[in-house]
C-alpha positions in Angstrom: -5.2 36.3 -1.7 -2.7 35.2 -4.4 -2.6 37.1 -7.7 -3.0 35.0 -10.7 -0.8 35.5 -13.8 -1.8 34.8 -17.4 0.4 31.8 -18.2 1.3 33.3 -21.6 3.0 36.3 -20.0 5.6 34.2 -18.0 9.3 34.0 -18.9 10.8 30.5 -19.0 12.5 30.9 -15.7 9.1 31.7 -14.0 7.7 28.4 -14.9 9.8 26.9 -12.1 7.7 28.8 -9.6 4.2 27.8 -10.8 2.1 26.5 -8.0 -0.3 23.6 -8.7 -4.1 24.0 -8.8 -4.2 22.9 -5.1 -2.3 26.1 -4.3 -4.3 28.5 -6.4 -3.6 28.0 -10.1 -6.7 27.5 -12.3 -7.3 23.8 -13.3 -7.2 24.6 -17.0 -3.7 26.2 -16.6 -4.8 29.5 -18.2 -3.9 31.5 -15.1 -1.4 30.4 -12.5 -0.2 31.4 -9.1 3.6 31.8 -8.5 5.6 31.0 -5.4 9.3 30.6 -4.9 11.2 28.1 -6.9 11.8 25.9 -3.8 8.1 26.0 -2.8 6.7 22.6 -1.8 3.7 23.3 -4.0 5.7 24.1 -7.1 4.5 21.7 -9.8 7.0 22.2 -12.6 10.6 21.1 -13.1 12.7 22.6 -15.8 15.8 20.9 -17.2 17.2 22.7 -20.2 14.5 23.1 -22.7 12.4 20.3 -21.2 9.7 20.8 -18.6 7.8 18.2 -16.5 4.5 19.1 -15.0 2.6 17.6 -12.1 -1.2 17.9 -12.6 -4.2 16.9 -14.6 -3.6 16.2 -18.4 -5.4 19.4 -19.2 -3.3 21.5 -16.8 -0.1 19.8 -18.0 -0.9 20.4 -21.7 -1.6 24.1 -21.1 1.6 24.6 -19.2 3.8 22.8 -21.7 2.2 24.6 -24.6 2.9 28.0 -22.9 6.4 27.0 -22.0 7.2 26.2 -25.6 6.2 29.7 -26.6 7.6 31.6 -23.6 10.4 34.1 -23.9 13.8 33.3 -22.4 14.7 34.9 -19.1 17.6 36.9 -20.6 17.8 38.6 -24.0 21.1 39.1 -25.8 21.9 41.8 -28.3 24.7 44.3 -28.3 24.6 44.0 -24.5 22.8 41.7 -22.1 19.7 43.3 -20.7 18.5 42.8 -17.1 15.5 40.6 -17.0 12.3 42.4 -16.0 11.6 42.4 -12.3 8.3 40.8 -11.6 6.5 41.5 -8.3 5.4 38.2 -7.0 2.9 38.0 -4.2 4.1 36.5 -1.0 2.9 33.0 -0.5 2.0 34.0 3.1 -0.7 36.4 1.9 -3.5 34.0 2.3 -6.9 34.3 3.9 -5.5 32.1 6.6 -1.8 32.5 7.4 0.2 29.4 8.3 1.5 29.9 11.8 3.5 26.7 11.9 6.3 25.4 9.9 5.8 22.0 8.2 8.7 20.7 10.3 6.7 21.1 13.5 4.3 18.3 12.5 5.3 15.0 14.1 5.1 12.0 11.7 4.2 9.2 11.4 0.6 9.8 12.6 -1.3 6.5 13.1 -4.7 6.9 11.4 -5.8 3.2 11.1 -5.1 0.1 13.2 -6.7 -3.3 12.7 -8.1 -5.3 15.6 -5.3 -7.9 15.2 -1.6 -7.3 15.1 0.8 -9.1 12.7 1.7 -12.5 13.9 -0.7 -12.5 16.9 -4.1 -13.7 17.8 -6.9 -11.2 18.5 -6.3 -11.6 22.3 -2.5 -11.7 22.0 -0.2 -14.7 21.8 1.2 -16.3 18.6 -1.2 -16.8 15.8 -1.8 -20.5 15.1 -0.7 -20.4 11.5 2.6 -19.0 12.5 3.5 -22.0 14.6 5.8 -24.7 13.2 7.4 -28.0 14.2 4.6 -28.7 16.7 3.6 -32.3 15.7 5.3 -35.7 15.8 5.2 -38.2 12.9 2.4 -40.2 14.6 0.3 -37.1 15.2 0.7 -36.1 11.5 -0.3 -39.6 10.3 -3.3 -39.8 12.5 -4.7 -36.3 11.8 -8.1 -36.4 10.1 -8.8 -34.4 7.0 -11.7 -34.3 4.5 -11.2 -37.8 3.0 -9.6 -39.7 5.8 -6.2 -39.5 7.5 -3.4 -37.1 6.6 -1.0 -40.0 6.4 -3.1 -42.1 4.0 -1.3 -40.8 0.9 1.6 -38.5 -0.2 3.9 -41.5 0.3 4.5 -40.5 3.9 4.4 -43.9 5.5 8.1 -43.5 6.0 7.8 -40.0 7.3 10.5 -40.5 9.9 13.1 -40.9 7.1 11.7 -39.3 4.0 13.1 -36.2 2.3 11.0 -33.0 2.2 11.7 -32.6 -1.5 8.8 -34.7 -2.8 6.4 -32.6 -0.6 7.8 -29.4 -2.0 7.3 -30.7 -5.5 3.7 -31.5 -4.7 3.2 -28.1 -3.1 4.7 -26.2 -6.1 2.7 -28.3 -8.7 -0.5 -27.4 -7.0 0.2 -23.8 -6.2 1.4 -22.9 -9.7 -0.7 -25.3 -11.7 -4.1 -24.4 -10.2 -3.8 -21.2 -8.2 -1.5 -18.8 -10.1 -1.4 -17.1 -13.5 0.4 -14.3 -15.3 3.0 -12.3 -13.3 1.8 -13.8 -10.0 3.1 -17.3 -11.0 6.6 -16.1 -10.3 5.5 -14.5 -7.0 4.0 -17.9 -5.9 7.2 -19.7 -6.7 9.2 -17.0 -4.8 7.0 -17.3 -1.8 7.5 -21.1 -1.7 11.2 -20.7 -2.1 11.2 -18.2 0.8 9.3 -20.8 2.8 11.8 -23.5 1.9 14.7 -21.3 3.1 13.0 -21.3 6.4 14.4 -18.0 7.6 11.0 -16.8 8.9 11.9 -13.2 7.7 9.3 -10.9 6.2 8.5 -11.2 2.5 7.9 -8.4 0.1 7.3 -8.5 -3.6 6.4 -5.4 -5.8 4.4 -7.5 -8.2 2.2 -8.9 -5.4 1.9 -5.4 -3.8 0.8 -3.9 -7.2 -1.8 -6.7 -7.6 -3.2 -5.9 -4.2 -3.1 -2.2 -4.7 -5.2 -2.3 -7.9 -7.7 -4.8 -6.5 -11.2 -3.3 -6.2 -11.4 -4.2 -2.5 -8.1 -2.5 -1.7 -9.3 0.6 -3.7 -12.5 0.9 -1.6 -10.5 0.4 1.6 -7.9 3.0 0.8 -10.3 5.5 -0.6 -12.4 5.3 2.6 -9.3 6.1 4.8 -8.1 8.9 2.5 -11.4 10.7 2.3 -12.0 10.5 6.1 -8.5 11.7 6.9 -8.9 14.7 4.6 -12.3 15.5 6.1 -11.1 15.4 9.7 -7.9 17.2 8.8 -9.9 20.1 7.4 -12.0 20.2 10.5 -8.8 20.6 12.6 -7.4 23.4 10.4 -4.7 21.1 9.1 -3.3 20.2 12.5 -2.8 16.5 11.9 -1.3 15.9 15.4 -4.7 16.5 16.8 -6.3 13.6 14.8 -7.9 11.1 17.0 -7.6 7.4 16.0 -10.9 6.3 17.6 -12.8 9.1 15.9 -11.2 8.2 12.6 -12.2 4.6 13.0 -15.8 5.6 13.6 -15.6 7.8 10.5 -14.4 4.9 8.4 -17.3 2.7 9.6 -19.8 5.5 8.9 -18.5 5.9 5.3 -18.4 2.2 4.5 -20.8 -0.4 5.8 -18.8 -3.4 7.0 -15.5 -1.5 6.8 -12.8 -4.1 7.1 -9.4 -5.2 5.7 -9.6 -6.4 2.1 -9.7 -10.1 1.3 -8.9 -11.9 -1.9 -11.1 -15.0 -2.3 -13.2 -14.6 -5.4 -12.9 -16.9 -8.3 -10.7 -14.5 -10.2 -8.5 -14.1 -7.1 -8.1 -17.9 -6.8 -7.0 -18.2 -10.4 -4.7 -15.2 -10.4 -2.5 -16.1 -7.4 -3.7 -13.6 -4.8 -5.7 -16.2 -2.9 -2.8 -18.6 -2.5 -0.5 -15.7 -1.6 -2.8 -13.9 0.8 -6.5 -14.8 1.0 -7.6 -12.9 4.1 -5.4 -10.1 5.1 -4.5 -10.7 8.8 -3.6 -7.2 10.0 -3.0 -3.7 8.8 -2.2 -0.2 9.7 -2.2 3.3 8.0 0.0 6.2 8.9 0.6 9.7 7.6 4.3 9.6 6.8 4.8 13.0 5.1 2.9 16.2 5.7 3.2 19.9 4.7 0.8 22.8 5.3 0.9 26.0 3.2 -1.6 28.6 4.2 -5.0 27.1 3.6 -3.6 24.2 1.7 -2.1 20.9 2.9 -0.8 17.8 1.3 0.9 14.6 2.4 1.4 10.9 2.0 -0.6 8.1 3.6 1.1 4.7 3.9 -1.2 1.7 4.1 0.6 -1.5 5.2 -1.1 -4.8 5.0 0.2 -8.0 6.7 -0.7 -11.6 6.1 0.8 -15.0 7.2 2.1 -17.5 4.7 1.3 -20.5 6.9 -1.4 -23.0 7.7 -3.1 -24.0 10.9 -5.0 -27.2 11.8 -8.4 -25.8 10.7 -7.0 -25.2 7.2 -6.5 -28.9 6.8 -8.3 -30.8 9.5 -11.2 -30.3 11.9 -11.7 -26.9 13.5 -11.3 -27.5 17.3 -14.2 -25.2 18.1 -16.7 -26.4 15.5 -15.5 -29.8 14.3 -16.0 -28.6 10.7 -13.4 -29.8 8.2 -12.5 -27.6 5.3 -12.2 -29.1 1.8 -8.7 -27.7 1.3 -7.4 -31.0 2.8 -8.6 -32.8 -0.4 -5.7 -31.2 -2.3 -2.3 -33.0 -1.8 -0.5 -29.7 -2.2 -2.1 -28.2 0.9 -1.5 -31.4 2.9 2.2 -31.3 1.8 2.4 -27.6 2.9 0.9 -28.4 6.3 3.3 -31.3 6.9 6.4 -29.3 5.9 5.4 -26.6 8.4 4.2 -28.6 11.4 6.1 -31.9 11.4 8.8 -31.5 14.0 11.5 -33.0 11.8 10.9 -30.6 9.0 9.6 -27.5 10.8 9.8 -25.1 7.9 9.1 -21.6 9.2 6.0 -19.6 8.0 6.5 -15.9 7.5 4.7 -12.5 7.3 3.9 -11.1 3.9 4.2 -7.3 3.9 2.5 -5.0 1.4 3.2 -1.2 1.7 1.3 1.2 -0.5 1.7 5.0 -0.5 -1.1 7.3 -1.4 -1.0 11.1 -1.8 -3.7 13.2 -0.1 -4.4 16.9 -0.1 -7.1 19.5 0.8 -8.0 23.1 1.3 -9.1 24.5 4.6 -12.2 26.6 4.1 
């Protein structure tokens, strides 16, 4: 078992070797475990007279206070004295000895996969909202929506010759004026601009990703995954390559009733700009991308990736082919303009996949 040292007895140089609470130090920082300076669980970085500490505020405060009072490693007088030699316990002297190097773990390890894949229907094949340029002018004009025919307004009687610019103006006015606020207004404009470029390439935006990350539904989703992965990793003595995807999926469902990808369709979401950007997340996955095991302790990174389609299909505007139900979105000129820009064969602006990648640390101790 690791020997703990009173933090007030350390020299400044030894602070570089402090292991975090996960590796044996006390949470209040009064007594700490020491490893090697290059140890993956070392939680302090010293630059000159400054020290940065990874840990709880209480732990960080205790370490910084002790460092400010610590003696230097070398003392100078008439002659330089050799610094005291401190016997440090070997990090391998644990109740359970790590028999594998961290480099032997194969990553990424898939730990969550949604029923649908990005860009595809549940049974395979292209998702309907990723199709573009599929309709002629006469089909566009005759398509029914909530209040009549799609061609009844928007000045599209001359659809065969008109410019797409008025439709983009209508789309932007609606999206920014009614469905965006704060920082996400710029994201909405950026998404429409990406659509107008018609490259069909993936879209990423850190502001949107952060809005998704802090959303309560994303927090519940990610917490469920992290807690179950930690539980099953402990049961497997830290051997993440033995994790079973189907067993993990069952575990998520047992932890959270109705476990599913997050959606963003509340009143607050509609006003903020997350609904126009995403609404229902189409697909997702989670992977362990980094992993290290040290005796009884393990830590790593889980990357959760969410995918959505910035595009519309016929049921978003007109009648659902399976139910005949017509959604009210078609009442808004901006949505009708969006649909025409995407599906009219003369315009055929390409929809795209929105990607949100979020990294989460995880850690645990094997009993």
